[in-house]
C-alpha positions as CSV (number, residue, x, y, z in Angstrom):
1,M,-13.2,13.9,2.4
2,P,-14.2,17.6,2.8
3,A,-12.5,19.9,5.3
4,K,-14.3,20.1,8.7
5,S,-13.3,23.8,9.4
6,Q,-12.2,26.9,7.6
7,A,-8.8,26.7,9.2
8,Q,-8.4,23.1,7.9
9,Q,-9.5,24.2,4.4
10,K,-7.0,27.1,4.4
11,A,-4.1,24.9,5.6
12,A,-4.9,22.4,2.8
13,G,-4.8,25.2,0.3
14,A,-1.4,26.3,1.4
15,A,0.0,22.8,1.4
16,L,-1.5,22.2,-2.1
17,A,0.1,25.4,-3.4
18,A,3.5,24.1,-2.1
19,K,2.9,20.6,-3.7
20,R,2.3,22.3,-7.0
21,G,5.4,24.5,-6.7
22,D,3.6,27.9,-6.4
23,V,4.9,28.4,-2.8
24,K,8.2,27.3,-1.3
25,K,7.9,24.4,1.1
26,S,10.0,26.4,3.6
27,K,7.2,29.0,3.9
28,L,4.8,26.3,5.4
29,K,4.4,25.9,9.1
30,G,2.1,24.1,11.5
31,A,-0.8,22.1,10.0
32,S,-0.1,23.0,6.4
33,K,3.5,21.6,6.8
34,E,2.2,18.4,8.3
35,M,-0.5,18.1,5.5
36,Y,2.2,18.7,2.8
37,E,4.3,15.8,4.1
38,S,1.5,13.3,4.8
39,M,-1.1,13.8,2.1
40,S,-1.2,13.4,-1.6
41,E,-2.1,16.2,-4.0
42,K,-5.5,14.6,-4.7
43,Q,-6.3,14.5,-1.0
44,L,-5.2,18.1,-0.6
45,E,-7.4,19.1,-3.5
46,E,-10.5,17.5,-1.8
47,F,-9.8,19.4,1.4
48,A,-9.0,22.7,-0.3
49,E,-12.0,22.8,-2.6
50,T,-14.5,22.5,0.3
51,K,-16.8,25.5,0.4
52,R,-16.2,27.7,3.4
53,K,-19.8,28.8,3.9
54,G,-21.3,27.0,6.9
55,L,-18.0,25.7,8.2
56,P,-16.8,26.7,11.7
57,G,-13.7,28.8,12.0
58,H,-11.9,26.0,13.9
59,K,-12.7,22.3,14.4
60,S,-14.1,21.6,17.9
61,S,-11.9,19.5,20.1
62,S,-14.5,16.8,20.7
């Protein structure tokens, strides 16, 4: 499942880095912390590898 916004893609990348041990879990906050706790590494990879071109900055609330 690809990311629906640039913010979501960026948060998934941060959470993935923490899962892999490149970043400390304590450095995560907000959406990236929630993603780290609730998603597998494979799911995070799918979100993080989404191309940013054409994605909105933030997901619309509707």
